[in-house]
Each structure stands twice: as C-alpha cells, then as structure tokens.
C-alpha positions in Angstrom: -81.9 33.4 -8.5 -82.1 37.3 -9.0 -79.9 38.7 -6.4 -81.5 42.2 -6.3 -82.0 43.5 -2.8 -83.7 46.8 -2.1 -84.7 48.8 1.1 -88.4 47.9 0.6 -87.6 44.3 1.4 -85.7 45.3 4.5 -88.6 47.6 5.7 -91.1 44.9 5.0 -89.0 42.3 6.9 -88.7 44.6 10.0 -92.4 45.4 10.0 -93.3 41.8 9.8 -90.7 40.8 12.2 -91.9 43.3 14.8 -95.5 42.1 14.4 -94.4 38.6 14.8 -92.2 39.4 17.8 -95.1 40.9 19.6 -97.6 38.5 18.5 -95.9 35.1 18.9 -95.5 35.2 22.7 -99.1 36.5 23.0 -100.3 33.6 20.8 -98.4 31.1 22.6 -98.9 32.0 26.2 -102.2 34.0 26.4 -104.1 32.4 23.6 -102.6 29.0 23.9 -103.0 28.6 20.1 -100.8 26.7 17.7 -97.1 27.6 18.3 -96.1 30.2 15.7 -92.5 29.4 16.3 -90.5 26.4 17.4 -87.8 24.5 15.6 -85.3 25.8 12.9 -87.9 26.2 10.3 -90.9 27.9 12.3 -94.3 27.8 11.1 -95.5 31.5 10.9 -92.4 33.1 9.0 -92.8 30.4 6.2 -96.4 30.6 6.1 -96.5 34.3 5.6 -93.6 34.3 3.1 -95.2 31.5 1.0 -98.3 33.8 0.6 -96.1 36.6 -0.3 -94.6 34.5 -3.0 -98.1 33.8 -4.3 -99.5 37.4 -4.1 -96.3 38.8 -5.7 -96.5 36.4 -8.5 -100.2 36.9 -9.2 -99.8 40.8 -8.9 -97.0 40.6 -11.5 -99.1 38.5 -13.7 -102.2 40.8 -13.5 -100.2 44.0 -13.9 -97.7 42.7 -16.4 -94.8 44.4 -14.3 -91.9 42.8 -12.6 -92.6 41.1 -9.3 -92.5 43.7 -6.3 -90.0 41.5 -4.5 -87.3 39.4 -5.9 -86.8 35.8 -4.7 -83.8 36.8 -2.7 -85.7 39.7 -1.1 -88.4 37.3 0.1 -85.8 35.0 1.4 -84.3 37.9 3.4 -87.8 38.7 4.8 -88.1 35.0 5.8 -84.7 35.2 7.5 -85.6 38.5 9.5 -89.0 37.2 10.7 -87.4 33.9 11.9 -84.9 35.8 14.0 -87.8 37.9 15.5 -89.9 34.8 16.1 -87.1 32.9 17.7 -85.9 35.6 20.1 -89.5 36.6 20.9 -90.3 33.2 22.6 -88.5 29.8 22.3 -85.1 31.1 21.4 -84.9 33.4 24.4 -87.8 35.1 26.3 -89.6 31.7 27.1 -87.3 30.9 29.8 -85.3 34.3 30.2 -87.5 36.0 32.6 -88.2 33.0 34.8 -84.4 32.4 34.9 -83.6 35.9 36.3 -86.6 36.2 38.5 -86.4 32.8 40.1 -84.1 33.7 43.1 -86.6 36.4 44.2 -89.8 34.6 43.3 -89.0 31.2 44.9 -87.0 32.6 47.9 -89.8 31.9 50.3 -90.8 28.5 49.0 -88.3 26.5 51.0 -86.1 25.6 48.1 -82.6 24.8 49.3 -81.0 26.3 46.2 -82.3 29.8 47.0 -80.3 29.8 50.3 -77.1 28.3 48.7 -77.0 30.1 45.4 -78.5 33.7 46.0 -75.4 34.8 48.0 -73.1 33.6 45.2 -75.0 35.2 42.3 -74.3 38.7 41.0 -76.9 41.1 42.2 -76.9 43.1 39.0 -78.1 40.0 37.2 -81.5 39.9 39.1 -84.3 42.4 40.0 -84.4 42.7 43.8 -87.7 44.2 44.3 -90.1 41.7 45.8 -93.1 43.7 44.9 -92.0 44.1 41.2 -91.3 40.4 40.8 -94.5 39.3 42.5 -96.6 41.7 40.5 -94.9 40.4 37.4 -96.0 36.8 38.2 -99.4 37.7 39.7 -100.4 40.5 37.3 -101.4 44.0 38.0 -104.7 44.3 39.8 -107.2 45.0 37.1 -104.5 44.6 34.5 -106.6 42.6 32.1 -108.8 45.6 31.6 -106.0 48.1 31.2 -104.9 49.5 27.9 -101.5 48.9 26.3 -100.2 52.2 27.5 -101.6 52.0 31.0 -99.9 48.7 31.6 -96.5 50.0 30.3 -97.0 53.0 32.6 -97.4 50.6 35.7 -94.2 48.6 34.9 -91.5 49.6 37.4 -88.9 50.4 34.7 -86.3 51.6 37.4 -86.2 48.0 38.6 -86.1 46.3 35.3 -83.9 48.5 33.0 -80.6 48.1 34.9 -81.0 44.3 35.0 -82.0 44.1 31.4 -79.2 46.4 30.2 -76.7 44.1 31.9 -78.1 41.1 30.3 -78.4 42.8 26.9 -74.7 43.4 27.0 -74.2 39.6 27.3 -76.8 38.6 24.9 -75.8 41.1 22.1 -72.1 40.3 22.6 -73.1 36.6 22.1 -75.0 37.4 18.9 -72.0 39.6 17.7 -69.8 36.5 18.1 -72.3 34.4 16.2 -72.4 36.8 13.4 -68.6 36.8 13.2 -68.6 33.0 13.3 -71.2 32.9 10.4 -69.2 35.4 8.3 -66.0 33.5 9.0 -67.3 30.0 8.3 -70.3 30.8 6.1 -68.4 31.5 3.0 -66.4 28.2 3.6 -69.5 26.2 3.9 -71.5 27.7 1.0 -68.6 28.4 -1.6 -65.8 26.0 -0.7 -67.6 23.0 0.6 -70.9 23.6 -1.2 -72.9 22.4 1.9 -76.5 21.6 1.1 -79.2 23.4 3.0 -82.1 21.2 2.8 -84.4 23.4 5.0 -83.9 26.3 2.5 -84.5 24.2 -0.6 -88.3 24.8 -0.8 -88.2 28.7 -0.4 -85.2 28.9 -2.8 -87.0 26.8 -5.5 -90.0 29.3 -5.0 -87.6 32.2 -5.4 -86.1 30.8 -8.7 -89.6 30.3 -10.0 -90.6 33.8 -9.1 -87.6 35.4 -10.7 -88.0 33.3 -13.9 -91.7 34.3 -14.1 -92.7 30.6 -13.8 -94.3 30.7 -10.5 -97.9 30.2 -11.6 -96.9 27.3 -13.8 -94.7 25.9 -11.0 -97.7 25.6 -8.8 -99.4 23.4 -11.6 -96.7 20.8 -11.5 -98.4 17.6 -11.2 -96.0 16.1 -8.6 -96.3 19.3 -6.5 -100.1 19.1 -6.7 -99.9 15.4 -5.5 -97.8 16.2 -2.6 -99.9 19.3 -1.6 -103.2 17.3 -2.0 -102.0 14.4 0.1 -100.8 16.7 3.0 -103.8 18.8 2.7 -106.2 16.0 2.7 -104.6 14.3 5.6 -104.7 17.4 7.9 -108.2 18.2 6.6 -109.5 14.9 7.8 -107.5 15.0 11.1 -108.5 18.6 11.7 -112.2 17.7 11.2 -111.6 14.7 13.7 -110.2 17.2 16.3 -113.2 19.5 16.0 -115.7 16.8 15.4 -114.6 13.5 17.0 -117.3 11.4 15.1 -115.2 12.1 11.8 -112.7 9.3 11.4 -108.9 10.2 11.6 -105.8 9.0 9.9 -103.2 8.2 12.7 -99.8 10.1 12.3 -98.3 8.5 15.4 -97.8 4.8 16.1 -96.6 3.8 19.6 -94.3 0.9 18.5 -92.7 0.6 22.0 -95.3 -2.0 23.1 -93.8 -4.5 20.5 -90.4 -4.5 22.3 -89.5 -6.0 25.7 -88.6 -3.7 28.5 -85.5 -5.6 29.3 -82.9 -7.4 27.1 -81.2 -6.7 23.7 -84.1 -4.6 22.3 -84.9 -2.7 25.6 -83.6 0.5 23.9 -86.8 0.6 21.8 -89.2 0.2 24.7 -90.5 3.6 24.1 -90.1 3.8 20.3 -92.6 6.0 18.4 -93.2 6.3 14.8 -94.3 9.7 13.6 -95.6 10.3 10.1 -95.0 14.1 9.4 -95.2 14.9 5.7 -93.1 18.0 5.8 -90.4 16.3 7.8 -90.3 13.4 5.1 -90.0 16.1 2.5 -87.0 17.7 4.3 -85.4 14.2 4.6 -85.9 13.6 0.8 -84.3 16.8 0.0 -81.3 16.1 2.2 -78.4 14.3 0.6 -79.0 10.5 0.8 -75.9 9.7 2.8 -77.0 12.1 5.6 -80.7 10.9 5.7 -79.5 7.3 5.8 -77.1 8.0 8.6 -79.7 9.8 10.7 -82.2 7.0 11.1 -79.3 4.3 11.2 -77.5 5.8 14.0 -80.7 6.3 16.1 -81.5 2.6 15.6 -77.8 1.8 16.6 -78.2 3.9 19.8 -81.1 1.8 20.8 -79.2 -1.4 20.1 -76.3 0.0 22.1 -78.5 0.5 25.1 -79.8 -2.9 25.0 -76.2 -4.5 24.4 -74.9 -2.8 27.3 -77.7 -4.1 29.4 -77.2 -7.7 28.2 -73.4 -7.4 28.9 -74.1 -6.1 32.3 -72.5 -2.7 31.7 -75.7 -0.8 32.4 -74.3 2.3 34.1 -76.6 4.0 36.6 -77.3 7.8 35.9 -75.9 8.6 39.3 -72.4 7.5 38.1 -72.3 10.7 36.0 -73.0 12.8 38.9 -75.2 16.0 38.8 -74.7 17.9 35.5 -76.3 20.9 34.0 -77.3 19.0 30.8 -80.8 19.5 29.5 -81.4 15.8 28.6 -78.5 13.6 29.9 -81.1 10.8 30.4 -78.7 7.9 29.7 -75.0 7.7 30.2 -74.4 6.8 26.6 -75.5 10.2 25.8 -72.3 11.5 27.3 -70.6 10.3 24.1 -71.8 13.6 22.4 -69.4 15.5 24.4 -66.4 13.9 22.8 -68.0 13.7 19.3 -68.8 17.4 19.4 -65.1 18.3 20.1 -63.8 16.0 17.4 -66.3 17.2 14.8 -65.5 20.9 15.7 -61.7 20.2 15.0 -62.8 18.4 11.7 -64.8 21.7 10.7 -61.8 23.7 11.4 -59.5 21.3 9.5 -61.8 21.6 6.5 -61.6 25.3 6.6 -57.9 25.4 7.1 -57.0 27.0 3.8 -59.8 29.6 4.2 -58.7 30.2 7.8 -55.1 30.5 6.7 -55.9 33.1 4.0 -57.9 35.1 6.4 -55.2 35.1 9.1 -52.7 36.0 6.3 -54.8 39.0 5.3 -55.2 40.1 8.8 -51.6 40.2 9.4 -50.7 41.6 5.9 -53.4 44.2 4.8 -51.8 44.5 1.5 -53.1 41.2 0.5 -56.5 42.8 -0.3 -55.0 44.8 -3.2 -52.8 44.0 -6.0 -50.7 46.1 -8.5 -52.0 46.1 -11.9 -50.3 47.7 -15.0 -52.5 49.8 -17.2 -51.3 51.7 -20.1 -47.8 51.9 -18.7 -49.1 53.0 -15.2 -49.3 50.8 -12.1 -52.6 51.0 -10.2 -53.6 49.4 -7.0 -56.9 47.5 -7.2 -58.7 45.5 -4.7 -58.8 41.7 -4.9 -62.3 40.6 -4.9 -61.8 36.9 -3.8 -59.7 37.6 -0.6 -61.7 36.8 2.5 -62.8 39.6 4.7 -60.8 39.9 7.9 -63.2 41.6 10.2 -65.0 38.4 11.2 -61.8 37.1 12.6 -61.0 40.3 14.5 -64.6 40.4 15.7 -64.5 36.8 16.8 -61.3 37.3 18.7 -62.6 40.5 20.5 -66.1 39.1 20.9 -64.6 36.0 22.6 -62.4 38.1 24.8 -65.4 40.2 25.8 -67.5 37.2 26.8 -64.4 35.8 28.8 -64.0 39.2 30.5 -67.8 39.1 31.3 -67.5 35.6 32.8 -64.4 36.5 34.9 -65.9 39.8 36.1 -69.0 37.9 37.4 -67.2 35.3 39.4 -65.6 32.7 37.0 -61.8 31.9 37.5 -59.7 33.1 34.6 -59.2 29.6 33.1 -62.9 28.8 33.4 -63.7 32.3 32.0 -61.7 31.6 28.9 -62.7 27.8 28.2 -66.5 28.2 28.9 -67.1 30.8 25.9 -64.9 28.5 23.9 -67.3 25.5 24.6 -70.2 27.8 23.9 -68.6 28.4 20.5 -68.0 24.7 19.9 -71.7 23.7 20.5 -73.1 26.6 18.4 -70.8 25.9 15.4 -71.5 22.1 15.4 -75.1 22.5 16.1 -75.4 25.0 13.2 -73.6 22.5 10.9 -76.0 19.8 12.1 -79.1 21.7 11.5 -78.1 23.3 8.2 -76.4 20.4 6.4 -78.5 17.6 8.2 -82.0 19.4 7.4 -83.1 19.1 11.1 -86.1 21.2 11.8 -86.0 20.2 15.4 -82.9 19.7 17.6 -82.1 19.5 21.2 -78.8 19.1 23.1 -78.0 16.0 25.1 -75.2 17.5 27.2 -74.5 21.1 28.3 -71.5 22.9 27.1 -70.3 23.1 30.8 -70.6 19.3 31.2 -67.4 18.8 29.2 -65.4 21.1 31.5 -66.9 19.6 34.6 -66.4 16.1 33.5 -62.7 16.8 32.8 -61.7 19.2 35.6 -64.3 18.9 38.2 -66.5 21.6 39.8 -63.5 23.0 41.4 -62.6 24.4 38.0 -65.5 26.9 38.3 -65.5 27.6 41.9 -68.7 27.9 43.9 -69.5 31.3 42.5 -68.5 30.4 39.1 -70.6 27.3 39.1 -73.8 29.2 40.1 -73.0 32.0 37.5 -72.4 29.3 34.7 -75.7 27.7 35.4 -77.6 30.9 34.8 -75.5 32.2 31.8 -75.6 28.8 30.0 -79.5 28.7 30.4 -79.9 32.1 28.8 -78.7 31.2 25.3 -76.6 27.9 25.2 -78.8 25.2 26.6 -82.2 25.2 25.0 -81.3 25.2 21.3 -84.7 24.2 19.9 -84.9 27.6 18.1 -81.4 28.9 18.4 -80.2 31.8 16.7 -76.9 30.5 15.4 -78.3 28.0 12.8 -80.6 30.7 11.4 -77.6 32.8 10.9 -75.9 30.2 8.9 -79.0 29.9 6.8 -78.5 33.6 6.3 -75.0 32.9 5.1 -76.6 31.0 2.2 -79.1 33.8 1.5 -76.3 36.3 1.7 -74.4 34.4 -0.9 -77.3 34.8 -3.3 -77.5 38.5 -2.9 -75.8 41.2 -4.8 -75.7 43.6 -1.8 -74.3 41.2 0.8 -73.4 43.8 3.3 -77.1 45.0 3.3 -78.1 41.4 4.4 -75.6 41.6 7.2 -77.0 45.0 8.3 -80.5 43.4 8.2 -79.5 40.7 10.4 -77.8 43.1 12.9 -80.8 45.5 13.1 -83.2 42.5 13.3 -81.4 41.0 16.4 -81.2 44.4 18.3 -84.9 45.2 17.7 -86.0 41.5 18.3 -84.1 41.6 21.7 -85.8 44.9 22.6 -89.2 43.7 21.5 -88.9 40.4 23.4 -88.1 42.3 26.6 -90.9 44.7 26.4 -93.5 42.3 25.2 -92.8 39.7 28.0 -92.8 42.4 30.6 -96.2 43.7 29.2 -97.7 40.1 29.2 -96.5 39.5 32.7 -97.9 42.6 34.3 -101.2 42.4 32.4 -102.0 38.7 32.7 -99.5 37.4 35.4 -96.6 35.2 34.3 -97.9 32.3 36.2 -101.1 32.3 34.1 -99.2 32.1 30.8 -98.8 28.3 30.6 -94.9 28.5 31.1 -94.8 25.2 33.2 -92.1 23.6 31.1 -89.9 26.6 31.2 -90.4 26.9 35.0 -89.5 23.2 35.6 -86.4 23.4 33.6 -85.3 26.6 35.3 -85.8 25.2 38.7 -84.1 21.9 37.7 -81.2 23.9 36.5 -80.9 26.0 39.7 -81.3 22.7 41.9 -78.5 20.9 40.0 -76.3 23.9 40.5 -77.0 23.9 44.1 -76.1 20.2 44.5 -72.9 20.8 42.6 -72.0 23.8 45.1 -73.0 21.7 48.2 -71.1 18.5 47.0 -68.2 19.5 44.8 -66.9 16.7 42.6 -63.6 16.0 40.8 -63.0 14.8 37.3 -65.6 12.1 36.5 -63.9 9.1 35.1 -67.2 7.6 33.7 -68.0 10.8 31.9 -64.4 11.0 30.5 -64.7 7.4 29.4 -67.9 7.8 27.5 -66.7 11.2 26.0 -63.4 9.5 25.0 -65.4 6.7 23.5 -67.6 9.2 21.5 -64.5 11.0 20.3 -62.9 7.9 19.1 -66.1 6.8 17.2 -66.4 10.2 15.7 -62.6 10.3 14.6 -63.2 6.8 12.9 -66.3 8.0 11.2 -64.6 11.1 10.0 -61.7 9.2 8.7 -63.7 6.5 6.9 -66.1 9.3 5.5 -63.2 11.4 4.3 -61.1 8.5 2.8 -63.5 6.1 1.4 -66.0 7.2 -1.3 -68.2 4.2 -0.8 -68.5 4.8 3.0 -72.3 4.9 3.7 -72.4 6.7 7.1 -72.0 10.4 7.6 -70.8 11.7 11.0 -73.7 14.0 11.4 -75.8 11.0 12.1 -73.8 10.1 15.2 -74.1 13.6 16.5 -77.8 13.8 16.4 -78.4 10.1 17.5 -79.2 10.8 21.2 -81.0 14.1 20.7 -84.5 14.2 21.9 -85.6 15.6 18.5 -84.6 12.2 16.8 -87.3 10.5 18.6 -89.7 12.4 16.3 -87.5 12.7 13.2 -85.9 9.2 12.9 -88.9 7.7 11.0 -89.5 10.7 8.6 -85.9 10.4 7.9 -86.1 6.7 7.0 -89.2 7.4 4.7 -87.4 10.2 3.1 -84.1 8.3 2.6 -86.1 5.3 1.3 -88.0 7.3 -1.2 -84.8 9.2 -2.4 -83.0 5.8 -2.8 -85.7 4.3 -4.9 -86.1 7.2 -7.1 -82.4 7.5 -7.9 -81.9 3.8 -8.1 -84.7 3.2 -10.7 -85.0 6.7 -12.4 -81.8 8.5 -12.0 -81.4 12.2 -11.7 -84.0 13.0 -14.3 -86.7 11.3 -12.4 -85.4 12.8 -9.1 -85.8 16.3 -10.6 -89.4 15.6 -11.2 -90.4 13.7 -8.3 -88.8 16.0 -5.7 -91.7 18.4 -6.3 -93.9 15.9 -4.7 -91.9 16.3 -1.6 -91.8 20.0 -2.0 -95.6 19.7 -2.1 -95.6 17.9 1.1 -93.6 20.6 2.9 -96.0 23.3 1.5 -99.1 21.3 2.4 -98.0 20.8 6.0 -97.1 24.4 6.5 -100.0 26.0 4.7 -102.5 23.8 6.7 -100.6 24.4 9.8 -100.9 28.2 9.2 -104.6 27.8 8.4 -105.4 26.0 11.5 -103.4 28.7 13.5 -105.7 31.3 12.0 -108.7 29.2 12.8 -107.5 28.7 16.3 -107.7 32.5 16.8 -111.5 32.5 16.4 -112.3 29.1 17.9 -110.1 29.1 21.1 -108.6 25.7 20.2 -106.4 24.5 17.4 -105.4 21.3 15.7 -101.6 21.1 15.7 -100.0 19.9 12.4 -96.7 19.4 14.0 -96.0 17.5 17.3 -95.6 19.9 20.3 
C-alpha cells in the first residue's frame, strides 16, 4: 500500500469528523434514525470512506491523473471519523451528561441513592444549578423554534464550563494513557507478533487496489459481485417488507431457544438466538480459522457449563456475588472473566517482554538511540532506526500517575487510587486485543474493572467516598465499551505502520480526540437545551446510570468484605486461561485460542456466535478443499458481504432521513 500521507487527508478527516460528531447524536436522538455509530466498525465512517474510494478511483480514471487520496490517506480519514463518531455518542456522550446530572435531576424523586451518595461525591464533578439541569432535561421554552446561535446563547455556560473542564482533564488524561499504550504495544502487535486485524481487511484491500490502479477492475471480481449481490438482495427484500409489509421477507433471526428445555443440561440455551448478518460472517471468514472456531465453540461451552452446574446442583444464586458495578454480571459464571483478563494481560506483557526490555533499556540509556559509525576515517554518531521510542513508556508512567492522583484527590485511598487505574489499563488492553485480533465488531464487558478489586479486598478498600467516586468515574469511560476508543487506537497502530509519516498519524489522532471531545460536549448541550434531554430517547442510558448509582448506594450502605464466591470463580477463570495459554503456546495442533474464552460471556456473542460459526465453516471448507489459492479468490465473496451490508445500511440511513423511519441492517 502506498504510504503517502498529506495534509489534505488530515483536513478532510477533520471536516468529515466534525460533521459526523455533530450529526451522529442528532441522528440517533432527535431523528431516531438508523444509528450511524455503534460497535468497533461503525456504519457511517465506512459508508463514507467506501464512497470516497469509489469516487477517487473514478476521478483518477477519467482525468488520467493519480488518485487524489492514497489508500493510507483514506484509512486515516476512516480512523479520524470513527473517533469522532464514537466520542460523539455511544463511546462517551450518550451516558456522560446523564451521569453527571443524575444527582441533581433525581434528588427530588425519592431515590435512596441521592441521599446517600450526594454528600460523598465531589461537588466539582456535577452542575449544582437546579434550574440549569431542569432546563437541560426539559428544554428551553420555545427552544425548538430557536436558531443554533440563540440556543447556544441561552446555555448557562458559567454553570457547565467548570464542570466540563474538570471532566475534560480526566477524559483527556485517559485518552493520553491510551495513546501511550497504543504506541508502546502497537509496534509489538503489528511488527513482532503480526497480529491479524480482520476488521481492517476490507478497507486495506480497497486501499491496495486503489494504489495499484486496479480499483475499478477490483469491483468487477465475480466473487465480490456475488457477495455484494447476495447481501444487497437480502436487504432490498427485507427493506421493502419493512416499508410494505405485504412484501415477503427473508428472516435473519431464528429464535432457537424454544427447542431447548428451561431446566436441565441444555438450559443454558433456553434463550439461544441465531442471527444471520452477512457482514459479520465476512469478518469471521477473514479472521484466522483458530480464532473464529474458538469464538463459537466457547460460547456453546459456556451454555453447557451453565446447564452442567444446574444438573450437579451447583447453581449459584446471583445474590452470592453481592452487589457489583458490573454492566452485565447476569450469571455467576461470568465472574470467570475477571481472572481470565488478568492472566491474559500478563500473557500479553510476556509476549512483549523483549520489546519492553529494549524500551526500558533505551529509557535508562539514551545513547542506545545512536551508534558510532566510521566513515572515511571519521566517526559519526547516527540514529538507530529500529530502536523503540521511549516517550510512550514515559508517557504511560506519568499518565497513570496522573490518573492515580486524580482518584486520590477525589476521595479514593492511596492503594485504591493506584490499583483502580491499573485495572482500567488491564481491561482496555485486553479488550483492544480481543477486538483487533478477534475481529469483533461488537463487544461488551461482563464484569467491571472495579469488581476485581471489590471481590478481592472488599468495599472497605475504596471507602465510602471512594466507592461512590469509582462508580461515576468508571461509568464515564471504562464500563460501556461498545464503542470504546482504545480498540480504535490500536487499529490506528496498524494504519500508522503503513504510513510513511507516522508521527503525522499520531498528531491526527491527538487532534481528533481533543476536537471530538469538545464537539461532543457542545452538541449534547445544544440538543438538550433545544429539545430536552428527556425527549431524546435515552432510556437505556438513563436506566444504566440509575442502576450504577443504586448499586453504589447499596455498597455504601452495606459494606462487604472479600467475596469468596467471586474469588473462586475468578480463580477458576484464571486457571482455565493459564491452561489455554499453555496449550496454545506449546502445542501447534491445539485448536482453541484463548480469545474465545475471553469473549464467551459477553453479551455481544449472543449476536456474533452464529456468524462466527458460518464464517469458520466456510473458511475451513475452502482451505481444506481448495487451499490458499482458492481462499485468495473466494475471500472476495466475503468482502462483498461486508460491502453489501454497509452500503445497504448507509443507503437505508439516508432513506430514513426523508421517511422518518428506517430499516436497520444491523441488530440494535
């Protein structure tokens, strides 16, 4: 791929990113149209960049000049727009403003947690003007008829700016740590381990075709056209059925749970669903066969484990785990992920041990970045190109200390203030590896980062004020990872490796994060004061925020010590993960990848397990009967499935702008 990267691409990425950062929350909350974001391969950024690929190639063909953008430049544009889309809604602002206004908004609604937590929480975190908050939720009187500037003029910025400034320090500090983590481990993953990035395969193939001036012929590949036609026809038919119910549809969801008993060995499959999503099948096919196999196998095994424990009489009630701050700790077996995350994190560090050792050596001995070379009898000092940069390690250490100082300043004991950011780091690194190597377009956590510390040390480890502060901080960035920033940054590490001016990619990421945060703050305030936050369809966000506060209140009211059941399940998860890693590393024939175990209990696998099964089955049959030559041809069929889904999804999103209702290609 041509690694050329020019300012025109960065300016285009910023302009498109700003437009998406403003329009995404408006589209999702006011228009209630097809979500433009969501997941780790969101709809709108790829839909736009796919058309940029096409227009660029056609313009180059007609003018007989080089393409206006190179393949890497379009990948950088995609990266920047994804960051804006994520932070603009699902990755931050969807729940952020409800999170920081809940103590004031619900203070008079007889919620017990408002009485318990409000005195414990830092005042600088929340707006303390009842009028400003109520108007934010109700909307300005006549606000719907006001102009953009008039609404902005009526926002009480003196109430909001101090609060948003305090939170911006925390959020940007966390983003800085993520960038350092990406820079520190990104090169290890991309260059040393050669990690596969399945979600990037389609745009990268498009970029290679564009740079080689084969893009138009690339679109005429018969396998690609077959996949594109199949996905297009499927959604054309189902879309017509959505708008005209008399048109028959082709079901893409089968409720298979009715075929299994509610009790007994197979009770874990009582709510089993079979989703057929062509794009997700395509991602699964492009994932390595061992990983795609492990994803669906571990999901099936997790259902069997639930039934087996039931048959053996070891069915543990949820109450045995106590109250946690986890987003989806629906079954005690899910607590295994706490131990498995910690062990897999250690495995990632162990894999990077040589790279980290070199980095630490260069940090302690700056001379390692240069070497003495004899030239014509003279000795010159020249830089060594292959030595790792040390600034990410310095930045990571300082950034983690900054987050720890933030936690300590706002009420956490020193030990908790040091360990909680570390757990955030563990979860973000493992989640990023899971998404990037596993090809998961949608992923949710099972247990919260703080659950590990609470299970091992009890709530007294945080203290009452620390418990309340942890619940709020964690909810801001480290609980709802459906569209987390960290995996996108690691995708950026792969794109950065393809670019010639890598520091320019890093600068684009930094500028995008800062502008995306500012845009998200202003946009959500504007929408709230113009339409009223309660009218924006944020029911899910409100429920999860209130549940988070209520759980924190119970933990403050009824402190608990170390939880033996959670430690037991987390220990079992750690043991299983250690065994899987040992077998994966030592035995070349071992069929199961540890990533499958990490994802088994995620809510996203309820949707993804069957597409992974289909993708693995097709991949296995193609390689078994046709080898790599057939695979290289047939893979374009699955590329076509991805393109067909996203192009049709984008088309229906455009149609929804005019019809007021939209057929959703992807499940909500």
